[in-house]
C-alpha beads as a LAMMPS data file, in Angstrom:
LAMMPS data file: protein, C-alpha beads

137 atoms
136 bonds

1 atom types
1 bond types

-500.0 500.0 xlo xhi
-500.0 500.0 ylo yhi
-500.0 500.0 zlo zhi

Masses

1 110.0

Atoms # bond

1 1 1 -450.732 -329.618 303.298
2 1 1 -454.463 -330.554 303.604
3 1 1 -456.392 -331.794 306.574
4 1 1 -458.601 -334.745 306.071
5 1 1 -459.653 -338.151 307.575
6 1 1 -458.971 -340.089 304.396
7 1 1 -455.963 -340.177 302.240
8 1 1 -456.003 -338.409 298.953
9 1 1 -456.238 -341.130 295.989
10 1 1 -453.373 -341.100 293.736
11 1 1 -453.651 -338.952 290.672
12 1 1 -452.915 -339.950 287.181
13 1 1 -452.838 -343.850 287.889
14 1 1 -452.762 -345.649 284.665
15 1 1 -455.938 -346.832 283.221
16 1 1 -456.445 -350.616 283.348
17 1 1 -453.920 -353.100 284.688
18 1 1 -451.758 -352.793 287.793
19 1 1 -450.363 -349.629 289.010
20 1 1 -446.412 -349.972 288.995
21 1 1 -446.387 -347.309 291.808
22 1 1 -448.319 -349.586 293.995
23 1 1 -447.727 -352.891 295.627
24 1 1 -450.769 -355.252 296.146
25 1 1 -451.222 -356.145 299.857
26 1 1 -449.383 -353.094 300.986
27 1 1 -451.373 -351.375 303.774
28 1 1 -449.551 -348.128 303.119
29 1 1 -450.392 -348.163 299.361
30 1 1 -454.075 -348.847 300.396
31 1 1 -453.967 -345.773 302.634
32 1 1 -452.478 -343.693 299.873
33 1 1 -455.142 -344.921 297.562
34 1 1 -457.818 -344.003 300.253
35 1 1 -458.885 -347.753 300.401
36 1 1 -457.825 -348.135 304.016
37 1 1 -458.931 -345.507 306.548
38 1 1 -456.297 -343.388 308.293
39 1 1 -456.273 -340.121 310.191
40 1 1 -454.583 -337.877 307.608
41 1 1 -452.775 -334.922 308.881
42 1 1 -451.004 -333.673 305.871
43 1 1 -450.254 -334.417 302.358
44 1 1 -448.373 -333.118 299.404
45 1 1 -448.177 -334.350 295.714
46 1 1 -445.408 -336.891 296.764
47 1 1 -446.271 -337.803 300.361
48 1 1 -449.024 -338.587 302.849
49 1 1 -448.817 -338.197 306.488
50 1 1 -451.207 -339.872 309.076
51 1 1 -451.317 -340.854 312.851
52 1 1 -449.753 -344.094 313.840
53 1 1 -452.278 -346.708 315.243
54 1 1 -449.921 -347.533 318.186
55 1 1 -448.211 -344.282 318.999
56 1 1 -444.905 -344.377 320.764
57 1 1 -444.970 -340.742 321.858
58 1 1 -447.599 -338.014 322.168
59 1 1 -447.279 -336.963 318.665
60 1 1 -446.464 -339.981 316.385
61 1 1 -447.359 -339.558 312.722
62 1 1 -445.955 -341.779 309.683
63 1 1 -444.970 -339.898 306.578
64 1 1 -445.054 -342.192 303.414
65 1 1 -444.342 -341.504 299.819
66 1 1 -447.257 -341.967 297.454
67 1 1 -445.405 -344.272 295.313
68 1 1 -444.116 -347.782 296.757
69 1 1 -440.409 -347.980 297.706
70 1 1 -439.588 -350.857 300.023
71 1 1 -437.483 -348.633 302.250
72 1 1 -435.697 -345.391 302.750
73 1 1 -432.537 -346.619 301.205
74 1 1 -434.509 -347.538 297.956
75 1 1 -436.477 -344.154 298.118
76 1 1 -433.155 -342.156 298.461
77 1 1 -431.746 -344.052 295.431
78 1 1 -434.841 -343.865 293.335
79 1 1 -436.360 -340.423 294.414
80 1 1 -434.341 -338.329 296.542
81 1 1 -436.634 -335.539 295.831
82 1 1 -439.417 -337.323 297.528
83 1 1 -437.275 -338.177 300.367
84 1 1 -436.608 -334.421 300.862
85 1 1 -440.339 -333.681 300.740
86 1 1 -440.902 -336.607 303.138
87 1 1 -438.289 -334.990 305.693
88 1 1 -439.894 -331.434 305.134
89 1 1 -443.414 -332.685 305.735
90 1 1 -442.232 -334.424 308.921
91 1 1 -440.916 -331.112 310.087
92 1 1 -444.130 -329.349 309.394
93 1 1 -446.085 -331.874 311.043
94 1 1 -444.050 -331.677 314.161
95 1 1 -444.495 -327.759 314.231
96 1 1 -448.166 -327.965 313.406
97 1 1 -448.690 -330.477 316.273
98 1 1 -447.138 -328.110 318.738
99 1 1 -443.595 -329.586 319.179
100 1 1 -441.401 -326.863 320.773
101 1 1 -439.521 -325.012 318.154
102 1 1 -440.486 -327.877 315.831
103 1 1 -438.145 -330.380 317.656
104 1 1 -438.808 -333.917 316.729
105 1 1 -437.320 -337.308 315.842
106 1 1 -437.625 -338.737 312.456
107 1 1 -436.897 -342.374 312.559
108 1 1 -436.530 -344.740 309.696
109 1 1 -436.531 -348.509 310.160
110 1 1 -434.717 -350.215 307.263
111 1 1 -435.264 -353.909 307.134
112 1 1 -437.037 -356.626 309.157
113 1 1 -434.301 -356.974 311.524
114 1 1 -434.210 -353.288 312.116
115 1 1 -437.875 -353.357 313.276
116 1 1 -439.536 -352.570 309.768
117 1 1 -442.854 -354.259 309.743
118 1 1 -444.420 -352.458 306.531
119 1 1 -441.992 -352.587 303.857
120 1 1 -443.103 -349.370 302.172
121 1 1 -440.641 -346.442 302.956
122 1 1 -441.870 -344.350 305.924
123 1 1 -440.449 -342.054 308.560
124 1 1 -442.004 -341.861 312.018
125 1 1 -442.318 -338.353 313.268
126 1 1 -442.088 -338.406 317.039
127 1 1 -442.449 -335.330 319.265
128 1 1 -443.826 -334.309 322.764
129 1 1 -445.589 -331.073 322.309
130 1 1 -445.061 -328.821 325.304
131 1 1 -442.316 -331.199 326.710
132 1 1 -439.575 -333.598 325.705
133 1 1 -439.393 -337.304 324.649
134 1 1 -438.205 -339.409 327.528
135 1 1 -436.089 -342.443 326.823
136 1 1 -434.589 -343.547 323.592
137 1 1 -436.299 -345.263 320.564

Bonds

1 1 1 2
2 1 2 3
3 1 3 4
4 1 4 5
5 1 5 6
6 1 6 7
7 1 7 8
8 1 8 9
9 1 9 10
10 1 10 11
11 1 11 12
12 1 12 13
13 1 13 14
14 1 14 15
15 1 15 16
16 1 16 17
17 1 17 18
18 1 18 19
19 1 19 20
20 1 20 21
21 1 21 22
22 1 22 23
23 1 23 24
24 1 24 25
25 1 25 26
26 1 26 27
27 1 27 28
28 1 28 29
29 1 29 30
30 1 30 31
31 1 31 32
32 1 32 33
33 1 33 34
34 1 34 35
35 1 35 36
36 1 36 37
37 1 37 38
38 1 38 39
39 1 39 40
40 1 40 41
41 1 41 42
42 1 42 43
43 1 43 44
44 1 44 45
45 1 45 46
46 1 46 47
47 1 47 48
48 1 48 49
49 1 49 50
50 1 50 51
51 1 51 52
52 1 52 53
53 1 53 54
54 1 54 55
55 1 55 56
56 1 56 57
57 1 57 58
58 1 58 59
59 1 59 60
60 1 60 61
61 1 61 62
62 1 62 63
63 1 63 64
64 1 64 65
65 1 65 66
66 1 66 67
67 1 67 68
68 1 68 69
69 1 69 70
70 1 70 71
71 1 71 72
72 1 72 73
73 1 73 74
74 1 74 75
75 1 75 76
76 1 76 77
77 1 77 78
78 1 78 79
79 1 79 80
80 1 80 81
81 1 81 82
82 1 82 83
83 1 83 84
84 1 84 85
85 1 85 86
86 1 86 87
87 1 87 88
88 1 88 89
89 1 89 90
90 1 90 91
91 1 91 92
92 1 92 93
93 1 93 94
94 1 94 95
95 1 95 96
96 1 96 97
97 1 97 98
98 1 98 99
99 1 99 100
100 1 100 101
101 1 101 102
102 1 102 103
103 1 103 104
104 1 104 105
105 1 105 106
106 1 106 107
107 1 107 108
108 1 108 109
109 1 109 110
110 1 110 111
111 1 111 112
112 1 112 113
113 1 113 114
114 1 114 115
115 1 115 116
116 1 116 117
117 1 117 118
118 1 118 119
119 1 119 120
120 1 120 121
121 1 121 122
122 1 122 123
123 1 123 124
124 1 124 125
125 1 125 126
126 1 126 127
127 1 127 128
128 1 128 129
129 1 129 130
130 1 130 131
131 1 131 132
132 1 132 133
133 1 133 134
134 1 134 135
135 1 135 136
136 1 136 137
């Protein structure tokens, strides 16, 4: 895990031509590449975690795979190890963020009708350091 205010650019991207692990116009691909600013809170070789711009809880962090997958179902089918890393990173972010005993919610929206607005797989880590989350999400 590293702390920084910028996402770490992708390693070993192909020289010349389009990167097949990235989708043009995807804001999360831009954050992963370091082209779109974000407040990075953690990263691994497979995922990047950054603060949500419109937080819905005292601690609200998004954890995204470095490679583009349209949703969590595709991620699970195509890269289950990356999904496991995403979940583990979410738990570390919650614990490092002061969540009591690391307790947190990890929410995935899959598809537009379920509220997914950025079609790059991502988990919302939601926690209330020093307290509990009120209501339901």
